C-alpha positions in Angstrom: 166.2 208.0 32.7 165.9 210.5 29.8 166.7 209.3 26.3 169.5 211.9 26.0 171.2 210.5 29.1 170.9 207.0 27.8 172.4 208.1 24.5 175.2 209.8 26.2 176.1 206.7 28.3 175.9 204.6 25.1 178.3 206.9 23.3 180.8 206.9 26.2 180.7 203.1 26.2 181.3 202.8 22.5 184.3 205.3 22.7 185.7 203.5 25.8 185.5 200.1 24.0 187.1 201.4 20.7 190.6 200.1 20.2 193.2 202.9 20.6 196.3 200.7 19.7 198.1 202.2 22.7 200.8 199.5 22.4 201.6 200.4 18.8 201.3 198.9 15.3 202.1 195.3 16.5 199.0 195.5 18.8 196.9 196.9 15.9 198.1 194.2 13.5 197.5 191.4 16.0 194.0 192.7 16.8 192.9 193.2 13.2 194.9 190.4 11.5 195.9 193.0 8.8 198.9 195.0 7.9 198.7 198.0 5.5 201.5 198.7 3.0 201.6 202.0 1.2 202.8 201.7 -2.4 203.5 203.9 -5.3 202.3 203.7 -8.9 205.3 204.7 -10.9 208.5 204.6 -8.8 210.3 202.1 -11.0 211.9 199.8 -9.8 211.1 200.4 -6.1 207.3 200.4 -6.1 205.2 200.5 -9.2 202.3 198.7 -11.0 202.8 195.8 -13.3 200.6 195.0 -16.3 198.1 193.4 -13.9 198.0 196.6 -11.7 199.8 194.7 -9.0 202.4 196.7 -6.9 205.8 195.2 -7.4 209.4 196.3 -6.9 212.5 196.3 -4.7 210.8 198.1 -1.8 207.7 195.9 -2.1 209.9 192.8 -1.8 211.6 194.2 1.3 208.2 195.0 2.8 206.9 191.5 2.1 209.9 190.1 4.0 208.9 192.4 6.9 205.4 191.0 6.9 206.7 187.5 7.3 208.9 188.7 10.3 205.8 190.4 11.9 203.9 187.1 11.5 206.7 185.3 13.2 206.9 187.9 16.0 203.2 187.7 16.7 202.9 184.0 16.2 200.4 184.5 13.5 199.9 183.0 10.0 198.6 184.6 6.9 198.3 188.2 8.1 196.2 189.9 5.5 198.2 192.4 3.5 196.2 195.5 2.5 197.8 197.5 -0.3 197.2 201.2 -0.1 198.2 203.6 -3.0 200.0 206.7 -1.7 201.6 209.7 -3.4 204.6 211.8 -2.5 202.1 214.2 -0.8 199.9 211.7 1.1 202.5 209.1 2.2 203.5 210.8 5.4 199.9 211.8 6.6 198.6 208.3 5.9 201.4 206.7 7.8 201.1 209.1 10.7 197.3 208.7 11.1 197.5 204.9 11.0 196.0 204.3 7.5 199.2 202.5 6.5 201.8 200.8 8.6 204.7 201.0 6.3 205.5 203.1 3.2 207.1 200.8 0.6 208.4 203.2 -2.0 211.2 205.6 -2.8 211.3 207.8 0.3 214.3 209.9 1.2 215.2 210.0 4.8 215.5 213.6 5.9 215.8 215.3 9.2 212.6 217.3 8.6 210.6 214.2 7.9 212.0 212.5 11.0 209.9 215.0 13.0 206.8 213.2 11.7 207.8 209.6 10.9 210.7 207.2 11.4 212.9 205.4 8.9 214.3 201.9 8.7 218.0 201.4 7.8 218.9 202.8 4.4 218.4 200.4 1.5 219.4 202.7 -1.4 221.3 205.9 -2.0 220.5 208.2 -5.0 221.0 211.8 -6.0 218.9 214.7 -7.4 219.5 215.3 -11.2 217.3 216.5 -14.0 216.1 214.8 -17.2 215.4 216.7 -20.4 215.0 216.1 -24.1 218.4 215.7 -25.9 217.1 218.1 -28.5 217.0 220.8 -25.8 220.7 220.6 -25.1 220.4 221.4 -21.4 223.5 220.5 -19.3 223.3 222.4 -16.0 221.3 224.8 -13.8 222.5 227.8 -15.7 220.9 226.4 -18.9 217.6 226.4 -17.1 217.5 230.1 -16.2 214.1 231.6 -16.9 212.7 228.3 -18.0 209.8 226.2 -16.7 210.8 223.1 -14.9 208.8 220.4 -13.1 209.2 218.2 -10.0 206.9 215.9 -8.0 204.9 217.5 -5.2 205.8 216.5 -1.7 209.3 215.4 -2.6 212.7 216.5 -1.2 213.6 217.3 -4.8 211.0 220.0 -5.3 212.1 221.5 -2.0 215.7 221.5 -3.2 215.0 223.0 -6.6 212.9 225.7 -5.1 215.7 226.6 -2.7 218.3 226.6 -5.5 216.0 228.7 -7.7 215.9 231.4 -5.0 219.5 231.2 -3.9 221.0 231.2 -7.4 218.3 233.7 -8.7 217.6 231.5 -11.7 214.1 232.8 -12.3 212.7 229.3 -13.1 209.0 228.6 -13.0 208.5 225.4 -11.0 205.5 223.2 -11.7 204.5 220.6 -9.0 203.3 217.4 -10.6 201.1 214.8 -8.7 203.4 211.9 -9.6 206.6 211.0 -11.5 204.7 209.9 -14.6 202.9 213.1 -14.9 206.1 215.1 -14.4 207.8 213.3 -17.3 204.8 213.8 -19.5 205.0 217.5 -18.7 208.4 217.7 -20.2 207.5 215.4 -23.1 204.6 217.7 -24.0 206.8 220.7 -24.0 205.2 222.4 -20.9 208.5 222.1 -19.0 212.1 222.0 -20.1 213.3 219.6 -17.4 212.2 217.3 -14.6 214.1 217.3 -11.3 214.0 214.0 -9.4 216.2 211.2 -8.0 218.4 209.8 -10.7 217.4 206.2 -10.3 213.8 207.1 -10.7 214.6 209.1 -13.8 216.5 206.2 -15.2 213.5 203.9 -14.7 211.1 206.3 -16.3 213.4 206.9 -19.3 214.1 203.2 -19.8 210.4 202.4 -19.9 209.4 205.4 -22.0 208.2 205.3 -25.6 211.5 206.6 -26.9 214.4 206.3 -24.3 217.0 207.6 -26.8 215.2 211.0 -26.8 216.1 211.7 -23.2 219.2 212.7 -21.3 219.9 212.8 -17.5 222.2 215.5 -16.3 225.7 214.6 -15.3 225.7 217.0 -12.3 224.4 215.5 -9.0 222.9 218.1 -6.7 222.1 216.1 -3.5 222.6 212.8 -1.8 219.3 211.0 -1.1 219.3 208.0 1.3 216.1 205.9 0.7 214.5 203.8 3.4 211.2 202.1 4.3 209.2 204.7 6.1 207.9 203.6 9.6 205.6 205.1 12.3 207.3 207.5 14.7 207.5 206.6 18.4 206.9 202.9 18.0 210.1 201.2 19.2 208.7 197.6 19.2 207.5 197.8 15.6 210.7 199.6 14.5 212.8 196.8 16.0 211.0 194.1 14.0 211.3 196.1 10.8 214.9 197.2 11.3 216.1 193.8 12.5 214.5 192.2 9.4 216.3 194.6 7.0 219.6 194.3 8.8 219.3 190.5 8.6 218.7 190.8 4.9 221.8 192.8 4.6 223.9 190.3 6.6 222.7 187.1 4.8 223.0 188.5 1.3 219.3 188.6 0.6 219.4 192.4 0.0 222.2 191.9 -2.5 220.1 189.4 -4.3 217.1 191.7 -4.5 219.4 194.5 -5.7 220.6 192.3 -8.6 217.0 191.3 -9.4 215.7 194.9 -9.7 218.7 197.0 -10.8 220.9 194.6 -12.8 218.4 192.3 -14.4 215.4 192.7 -16.8 212.3 193.9 -14.9 208.7 193.9 -15.9 206.6 195.1 -17.6 209.0 195.7 -20.5 211.9 193.5 -19.4 214.2 196.5 -19.4 217.5 196.2 -17.5 218.5 199.4 -15.8 222.2 198.2 -15.5 222.6 200.2 -12.4 225.6 198.9 -10.4 225.5 199.2 -6.6 227.1 202.5 -5.5 229.9 202.7 -3.0 227.5 204.7 -0.8 225.0 201.9 -0.7 227.8 199.3 -0.1 228.9 201.3 2.9 225.3 201.6 4.2 224.9 197.8 3.9 228.2 197.1 5.6 227.3 199.5 8.4 223.5 199.8 8.6 222.2 203.2 9.5 219.0 205.1 9.6 220.7 208.5 9.6 219.3 211.3 7.4 222.6 213.1 7.2 224.0 213.0 3.6 227.5 213.3 5.0 227.2 209.8 6.5 227.0 208.3 3.0 229.9 210.1 1.4 
């Protein structure tokens, strides 16, 4: 037999023996003994790095509860948790290609995103606003006509502000930032007049900034943004474990306790209390769990 033929047979055998995870993420986790959690660097207080560069936050705590549920489902102990940093731009591709099994951050559930990924029941509801320097005296969209603004690349917020800019003929120059921290720095340095993002993330960034009193968040809310843990699409068995875990946390009061911990208590690294009471929209979503991307469901 020729060497080329032997090589061909060897290659076919390797490919045939390679795991394809046809049964979904539970099969993958059971086979590898590992689950990968996507986390953010500066999405305070959902998923961000503490002083020891460890990912912490509201969404991270939820995901760690899910890991325990997966262990119970698979009859395994001490599944290895691999923490994978993701950005607004990379979180969907890395989830879709299997690099991460869950995205534990501040992801808005949208109809467009549901074409690529799935979402667990909503665990937070926020809105798009903008933050600017108080000295700039910017109060609404009309005040931003012809100015440079910034938003984070890959977010629903930058999509909204781009559409609003075209529709309202505002003539804004929109800068995409790689992450939330960079976006705030862009305003702080004077390169942009305002930063459009979810209000709770803006509140976290301002509260932990060098001079919180120098900033102001707009009163006008431009969108409704339901947040949820992002899951793989087309994997009903894995989704059931994730969703049942979160719904259980809603019913037994554990999610309420986590909310108080991260939104109504001092949080690291600066022990700042965001003093952000639970909204009526979130109370409704907890009372009647939903993974709907429709903003009208949360009104």
